[in-house]
C-alpha positions as CSV (number, residue, x, y, z in Angstrom):
1,M,-23.8,50.0,-6.4
2,T,-23.6,50.9,-2.7
3,E,-21.0,49.7,-0.2
4,Y,-23.8,47.5,1.3
5,D,-24.3,45.9,-2.2
6,L,-20.6,45.2,-2.6
7,I,-20.4,43.5,0.8
8,A,-23.7,41.6,0.4
9,N,-22.7,40.4,-3.1
10,H,-19.3,39.2,-1.9
11,F,-20.9,37.3,1.0
12,A,-23.4,35.8,-1.4
13,N,-20.7,34.7,-3.8
14,T,-18.7,33.1,-1.1
15,L,-21.7,31.2,0.3
16,Q,-22.6,30.1,-3.2
17,S,-19.0,28.8,-3.8
18,V,-19.3,26.8,-0.5
19,A,-22.6,25.3,-1.5
20,E,-21.4,24.3,-4.9
21,Q,-18.2,22.6,-3.7
22,V,-19.2,21.0,-0.4
23,D,-19.8,17.6,-2.1
24,S,-16.3,17.6,-3.6
25,L,-14.5,19.2,-0.8
26,A,-15.8,17.2,2.1
27,P,-14.2,13.8,1.0
28,A,-10.9,15.6,0.3
29,I,-11.0,17.3,3.7
30,E,-11.7,14.0,5.4
31,A,-8.9,12.2,3.6
32,T,-6.5,15.1,4.3
33,G,-7.4,15.2,8.0
34,S,-6.9,11.5,8.3
35,L,-3.4,11.8,6.7
36,M,-2.4,14.6,9.0
37,A,-3.7,12.7,12.1
38,D,-1.8,9.6,11.0
39,T,1.4,11.7,10.7
40,L,1.0,12.9,14.3
41,L,0.1,9.4,15.5
42,R,3.4,8.0,14.1
43,D,5.3,10.8,15.9
44,G,5.8,12.8,12.8
45,K,5.4,16.6,12.5
46,L,3.6,18.9,10.1
47,I,5.8,21.3,8.2
48,L,3.9,24.1,6.5
49,C,4.7,26.6,3.8
50,G,3.0,29.3,1.8
51,L,3.7,32.7,0.3
52,G,2.1,36.0,1.0
53,P,-1.4,35.6,2.5
54,D,-0.9,31.8,2.3
55,A,2.0,32.2,4.8
56,A,-0.5,33.7,7.2
57,A,-2.9,30.8,6.6
58,A,0.0,28.4,7.3
59,Q,0.7,30.3,10.5
60,L,-3.0,30.1,11.5
61,L,-2.9,26.3,11.2
62,T,0.4,26.1,13.0
63,T,-1.0,28.1,15.9
64,Y,-4.0,25.9,16.2
65,L,-1.8,22.8,16.2
66,I,0.6,24.1,18.8
67,S,-2.0,25.8,20.9
68,R,-5.6,24.5,20.5
69,F,-8.7,24.9,18.4
70,E,-11.7,23.9,20.4
71,L,-10.4,21.2,22.8
72,E,-8.0,21.5,25.6
73,R,-5.3,19.0,24.7
74,P,-1.5,18.6,24.4
75,A,0.5,20.7,21.8
76,L,1.0,19.1,18.4
77,P,4.3,19.4,16.5
78,A,4.1,21.9,13.6
79,I,6.5,24.3,11.9
80,N,5.7,27.2,9.6
81,L,8.7,27.6,7.2
82,A,7.6,31.2,6.4
83,Q,7.5,32.4,10.0
84,G,11.0,33.5,10.9
85,S,12.1,36.6,9.0
86,S,15.8,36.1,9.9
87,T,15.7,32.5,8.6
88,T,13.8,33.4,5.4
89,T,15.9,36.4,4.5
90,G,19.0,34.4,5.3
91,V,18.0,31.6,3.0
92,I,17.0,34.0,0.2
93,G,20.3,35.9,0.6
94,A,22.4,32.7,0.4
95,S,20.4,30.5,-2.0
96,G,17.7,32.6,-3.6
97,A,14.0,32.8,-3.2
98,N,13.4,29.6,-5.2
99,D,15.1,27.5,-2.4
100,L,13.3,29.3,0.4
101,F,11.4,26.2,1.6
102,S,13.4,23.4,0.0
103,R,16.5,24.2,2.0
104,Q,14.6,24.2,5.3
105,I,12.9,21.0,4.4
106,K,16.2,19.3,3.8
107,A,17.3,20.4,7.2
108,L,14.1,19.7,9.2
109,G,12.1,17.1,7.2
110,R,12.0,13.4,8.0
111,P,10.2,10.5,6.2
112,E,7.6,10.4,9.0
113,D,6.7,14.1,8.5
114,T,4.1,15.7,6.2
115,L,4.6,18.9,4.2
116,I,1.5,21.1,3.9
117,C,1.7,23.4,1.0
118,I,-0.8,26.3,0.8
119,A,-1.3,28.2,-2.5
120,S,-4.5,30.3,-3.1
121,Q,-3.3,32.6,-5.8
122,Q,-0.3,31.4,-7.8
123,S,2.3,28.8,-7.9
124,H,6.0,29.7,-7.4
125,T,9.2,27.8,-7.9
126,A,9.7,27.8,-4.2
127,L,6.5,25.8,-3.7
128,L,7.3,23.4,-6.5
129,R,10.8,22.7,-5.1
130,A,9.3,22.3,-1.6
131,I,7.1,19.5,-2.8
132,Q,9.8,17.9,-4.9
133,T,12.3,18.0,-1.9
134,A,9.7,16.6,0.4
135,H,9.2,13.6,-1.9
136,E,12.9,13.1,-2.1
137,I,12.9,12.6,1.6
138,D,9.9,10.3,1.4
139,M,7.6,12.7,3.2
140,T,3.9,12.8,2.3
141,V,2.5,16.0,1.0
142,V,-0.8,17.8,1.5
143,L,-1.7,20.5,-1.1
144,L,-4.3,23.0,-0.2
145,C,-4.6,25.1,-3.4
146,N,-6.5,26.9,-6.1
147,H,-7.8,24.3,-8.5
148,E,-6.2,26.3,-11.4
149,L,-2.6,25.6,-10.2
150,G,-2.1,22.5,-12.3
151,D,1.7,22.6,-12.0
152,L,1.5,22.1,-8.3
153,S,-1.3,19.5,-8.5
154,S,0.7,17.5,-11.0
155,L,3.3,16.8,-8.3
156,V,0.8,15.2,-5.9
157,S,1.5,11.4,-5.8
158,G,-0.5,8.4,-4.6
159,N,0.3,8.7,-0.9
160,D,-0.4,12.5,-0.8
161,A,-3.6,14.4,-0.3
162,S,-5.0,17.4,-2.1
163,I,-7.8,19.9,-1.6
164,A,-8.4,22.0,-4.7
165,I,-10.7,24.9,-4.3
166,Q,-12.5,26.8,-7.1
167,G,-13.3,30.5,-7.0
168,D,-13.7,33.4,-9.4
169,R,-11.6,35.5,-7.1
170,A,-8.4,34.7,-5.2
171,S,-10.0,36.2,-2.1
172,T,-12.8,33.7,-2.4
173,V,-10.4,30.8,-2.7
174,F,-8.5,32.1,0.4
175,E,-11.7,32.4,2.4
176,L,-12.6,28.8,1.6
177,Q,-9.1,27.7,2.5
178,I,-9.5,29.1,6.0
179,M,-12.8,27.2,6.3
180,C,-10.9,24.0,5.2
181,I,-8.2,24.7,7.8
182,H,-10.8,25.0,10.5
183,R,-12.4,21.7,9.5
184,L,-8.9,20.0,9.3
185,I,-7.9,21.0,12.8
186,E,-11.4,20.0,14.0
187,L,-10.9,16.5,12.5
188,I,-7.5,16.2,13.9
189,E,-8.6,17.1,17.4
190,H,-11.6,14.8,17.1
191,T,-9.5,11.9,15.9
192,L,-6.7,12.2,18.4
193,F,-8.4,13.4,21.5
194,F,-12.2,13.4,21.4
195,N,-12.6,9.8,22.6
196,N,-10.3,10.4,25.5
197,M,-11.6,13.8,26.7
198,D,-14.9,15.2,28.0
199,G,-16.5,17.8,25.8
200,N,-18.1,18.3,22.5
201,L,-16.9,19.7,19.2
């Protein structure tokens, strides 16, 4: 198999995964985008967390919220709990890795906020405790995850939203998560600003 074949096969597999899941993902993305927009409309903020590559995905969404995606508009309040190395290493040193996000949520979270937990590869106690702590504060939770992570999905309650992605490779799940992030920020901008601004999405 040539390098071209490897590349072409991976693109084909990703496109096939998108085609097979669009009917199940579209309603979940719509519901999640609505929940996130409602959070912002009631003056709440979006608090994001993820480990490894998922921390980078969380930062991507945070950047879009604070900066922009496709519309010129005001900044939206968002925090990526995995962003600051001094904070994360400090929390790990004092409380351990399992409390990496939960300790920050206790300090920053409010009932009007929403936690967005991203997990493409594997669950971790830090993510489980993050969701549990958010619920203790009466925050809503958005879970963007690999569909195989049942321990995380089991924590999603009636007021929460979940987008579960299937894929035979973790990289495929991650690629689809980035697509979902783009659609979520697009929905948020459309809901909050499209009717009040000139331009098209």
